[in-house]
C-alpha positions in Angstrom: 23.0 56.5 78.0 19.3 58.2 79.3 20.0 58.4 81.8 16.8 57.3 84.2 16.1 58.1 87.7 13.3 57.0 89.8 13.2 58.6 92.6 12.4 61.5 90.0 9.7 59.5 88.3 7.6 59.1 91.0 7.7 63.3 91.7 7.1 64.7 87.3 3.9 65.4 87.2 3.5 65.8 91.2 2.4 69.9 91.8 4.2 71.2 94.9 2.5 74.4 96.4 4.2 78.4 96.8 2.6 80.6 98.7 -1.3 80.7 99.7 -1.9 79.3 95.3 1.6 79.2 93.2 3.2 75.8 92.9 6.1 74.1 91.6 6.3 71.3 89.5 8.8 69.2 86.8 8.0 68.6 84.4 10.7 67.1 82.4 14.7 66.4 83.2 17.4 65.6 81.0 20.7 63.9 82.6 21.9 63.1 86.3 24.9 62.6 88.3 25.2 60.2 86.2 25.6 62.8 83.3 28.4 64.6 84.9 30.3 62.0 85.3 30.1 60.7 81.4 30.8 64.5 80.1 33.8 65.4 82.4 35.5 62.2 81.9 34.5 61.7 77.9 38.4 63.8 77.1 40.0 60.5 78.3 37.2 57.7 77.3 35.5 56.9 80.4 31.8 56.8 82.3 30.9 55.8 86.0 32.5 54.9 88.3 32.4 53.7 91.6 30.1 56.1 94.0 32.6 57.1 96.1 35.3 57.8 93.1 32.1 59.6 91.6 30.7 61.9 94.5 34.5 63.2 94.8 35.0 63.7 91.0 31.6 65.5 91.4 33.0 68.6 93.7 36.0 69.0 92.5 33.5 69.7 89.2 32.1 71.7 91.5 34.4 72.8 94.0 37.3 74.3 91.4 34.0 76.2 89.0 34.0 73.6 86.2 30.9 74.1 85.1 29.9 72.4 81.6 29.5 68.4 82.7 27.0 70.7 84.6 26.0 72.3 82.1 24.8 68.6 80.6 21.7 68.4 82.6 19.0 70.5 82.6 14.8 70.6 84.1 11.9 72.1 82.6 9.7 73.2 85.6 5.8 74.8 85.4 6.1 77.5 87.5 3.3 79.8 88.9 3.8 82.6 90.3 3.1 87.0 91.7 4.4 88.6 89.1 6.0 90.7 91.8 8.1 87.2 91.5 8.0 86.2 88.2 9.9 89.9 87.4 13.2 88.4 89.6 13.1 85.1 88.4 12.9 87.0 85.1 16.5 88.5 86.2 18.4 84.9 85.3 18.7 85.1 81.7 20.5 81.8 81.1 16.8 79.8 80.7 14.3 79.2 78.6 10.8 80.2 79.0 7.4 81.2 77.8 5.0 82.1 80.6 0.4 82.5 79.7 -0.4 85.6 77.9 -3.4 88.3 79.0 -3.8 89.0 74.7 -5.0 85.4 74.5 -6.3 84.6 77.9 -8.7 85.3 80.7 -6.4 85.4 83.8 -7.4 84.2 87.1 -8.8 86.4 90.0 -6.6 84.9 92.4 -3.9 87.1 93.7 -1.7 87.3 96.5 -2.3 88.1 100.0 1.1 87.3 102.7 0.5 86.1 105.4 0.9 87.6 108.9 3.7 86.6 109.1 5.3 88.0 106.5 4.1 91.1 106.2 6.3 94.0 108.4 8.1 97.5 108.7 10.9 98.5 105.9 14.7 97.4 107.3 17.5 100.4 109.2 19.7 98.2 107.6 18.4 96.8 104.4 17.4 99.8 102.4 15.5 96.7 99.8 14.3 94.2 102.5 11.2 93.9 105.3 12.3 94.0 109.1 13.3 90.8 110.6 9.8 91.0 112.8 6.2 90.8 111.1 3.6 93.9 112.8 1.2 93.1 115.6 -2.3 91.3 114.4 -4.0 94.9 114.4 -1.4 96.4 111.5 -1.1 92.9 109.5 -5.4 93.2 110.2 -5.4 96.1 108.9 -3.4 95.4 105.2 -4.5 92.1 105.0 -7.9 93.9 104.0 -6.1 97.0 102.1 -4.2 94.6 99.9 -8.0 92.3 99.5 -9.8 95.2 99.0 -7.9 96.2 96.4 -8.1 93.2 94.3 -11.5 92.5 94.3 -12.4 95.9 93.0 -9.7 95.7 90.3 -10.7 92.3 89.8 -14.5 93.5 88.9 -13.5 96.3 86.8 -10.9 94.2 84.8 -14.8 91.6 83.9 -16.7 94.5 83.7 -14.4 95.7 81.3 -14.4 92.0 78.9 -17.6 91.4 79.6 -17.7 95.9 77.8 -16.1 93.5 74.8 -12.8 95.5 76.1 -9.8 93.7 73.9 -7.7 91.2 76.6 -4.4 92.8 76.3 -6.7 96.6 77.3 -8.5 95.1 79.7 -5.5 93.6 81.8 -4.1 97.4 82.1 -5.2 97.8 85.1 -4.8 93.8 87.4 -2.3 94.3 90.2 1.3 92.9 90.1 0.1 90.7 93.1 -1.8 88.7 89.8 -0.5 85.8 89.9 1.2 84.1 86.8 3.1 80.8 84.7 5.1 79.5 82.5 7.6 76.8 81.7 11.1 77.1 82.6 13.7 74.8 81.0 17.1 76.3 82.4 20.8 73.8 83.2 21.9 72.6 86.2 25.0 74.6 86.3 23.0 78.1 85.9 20.2 76.6 87.8 22.7 76.3 91.2 23.6 80.4 90.4 19.7 80.6 90.5 19.4 78.7 93.8 22.9 80.1 95.1 21.3 84.1 94.8 17.5 83.2 96.5 18.0 81.0 98.9 20.7 84.0 100.7 19.4 85.7 103.6 19.0 88.7 101.2 16.7 87.6 98.8 12.9 87.8 98.9 10.6 85.8 101.5 8.5 84.6 98.6 11.5 84.0 96.1 13.1 82.3 98.9 10.4 79.8 99.5 10.3 79.8 95.5 13.7 78.0 95.2 13.4 76.1 98.7 10.6 73.8 96.6 13.2 73.9 93.5 16.5 72.6 95.9 14.6 69.5 96.9 12.8 69.0 93.3 16.7 69.6 92.2 18.1 66.7 95.2 15.8 63.6 93.5 17.7 63.7 89.9 20.8 64.6 91.1 21.6 64.1 94.9 26.0 64.1 94.6 25.6 67.2 92.9 22.6 68.6 95.2 25.2 67.8 98.1 28.2 69.2 96.5 26.4 72.6 95.9 24.6 73.1 99.8 29.1 72.6 101.1 30.8 73.8 98.1 28.3 77.5 97.5 25.5 77.5 99.1 26.7 77.5 102.3 30.2 78.2 101.6 32.0 81.1 101.7 35.0 83.7 99.1 37.3 85.8 100.4 38.9 88.6 99.3 42.9 89.0 98.8 42.7 90.7 101.5 40.4 88.8 103.9 43.3 85.7 103.1 46.2 87.8 103.8 44.1 88.5 107.0 43.6 84.7 107.7 47.3 84.4 107.1 48.1 86.3 110.3 45.2 85.2 112.5 46.8 81.8 112.4 49.9 83.2 112.4 48.7 84.9 115.9 49.2 88.2 114.1 47.1 91.3 113.3 46.0 92.4 110.6 43.5 95.2 110.9 41.3 96.2 108.9 39.0 98.8 107.3 35.1 99.1 109.7 33.2 98.4 106.8 35.5 95.5 106.0 36.1 94.6 108.7 32.3 93.7 109.1 31.9 91.3 106.1 35.0 89.8 106.7 33.2 88.4 110.6 30.4 88.1 109.3 31.3 85.6 106.2 33.5 83.6 109.8 29.7 83.6 111.0 
């Protein structure tokens, strides 16, 4: 049965702005919560039942990592983002994509300039991320001015090369990593949930988290039950190692089960 979700139909082709020039747009979808339960029950010839039963089944499937029914639901997005975000994005190789090419197209003079509250020093305890506190306004203004000056110079030279007749594939070489790119991205719900779990994590870079946040709300329009289950069991849930399970059992029995310092830090962070 073809699944049509009225809430999803209302947002098709709607641009949801992200960062200063980016967006996420739902181009198409295939399936819904109904498709998940239909796929799961096909082995014994039953389809959707009551809302409560369907919700219970979807939660059961997600909680116990029965992933194939979620692969029956497919999304196609049109996204626009800075190239450095796109390079993180394409690490997820379980999707199909088609990106704009600077060999065929003259690239737009659009780059990402972070807002003042997103400019921070290198974190002292996170080798790959920024500190939680932004820098002062004076430093932020200086950083912004440097970035704008560099991008303006890069685009000026880019157009100068094009005007000289230099090939587009060569002229684009000096364009900055902050340049915006666009692509169509098709992915099934199981792998999309995996993407969102990683990219909505607090340790993920702020810019890609902003795209993940918008995409999660779009997915909620198509599959509200599955999205709620994902948030409960995966996004906001925590898994424990065998050693940590032993500690929990000991705690319930009123006993102590010591952990090594780093193990204890990780365990307590999960509990918090």
